[in-house]
N, C-alpha and C positions, 0 to 999 in steps of 0.2 A: 058334137064334140063342142065341149065347153073349152074357151080359149080367153086369155087375158092381154088386154093392149099393154105393150111394153111403156107406155109414155104414161098414160092415164090410169092404168091398173082397173079398168071395169071389165067386167066379164061379159062376153058374148058368146051367143049359140051359133056354132057352123054346123049346115048339115054334114053327115058322114061322106057323103059320095062326091062331093065339091073335090077339085084338085087340089086347092089350098090345104083344106084338110089331112089329106092323103100327105102332102108337102110337110105338115107340120108334125105329123104323126111319125114318118121315116126319117127326118133329118131333124134332129132336135136343134141343130144349129141355126133354123131359120126361124125368126121371131114374127108375131102377129102386131100390127097395128091398126087400129081401130080407122072409119074413114075418117072421122072428124078429126081426128090428129094429122091423118095422112094430107088432108086439105091444109090444116093449119101449117104444117111443116111445109108443105108446096109453095104455101104463100109467101112464108118469111124467106125462103130462099129465092124466090123471086125479088123480092123488095131487095134482099143483100145484092143479088146480081145487079140490080138498077143503080145501085149506089156508084159503081165504078170501081169500089175496092174489093170485090169479090174475086178471088182468082181459083182455077181451077188446078188440080194439082195432079193431071192425069197424062199419060204417056201419048195418047190419040190428039193428035194436033187437029184432026178432022171434027173431033168431037168438041173441040174449043171454037172452031170457027163457026159452029153453028148458032154459037150463043153471041 
């Protein structure tokens, strides 16, 4: 299955029997993000959390306490 990263627009090939490929086929609302973009977004999010100005807008206080 050919998929396109939503951030960098590169095309990747996924095996058809992967659970991710099935999820993308059956539920079009799900999007694909390549590993490089996923790592970049994760690193930038951790940097923003470390500044102290990042605020979670979630209803779960347990999730906020873990950070």
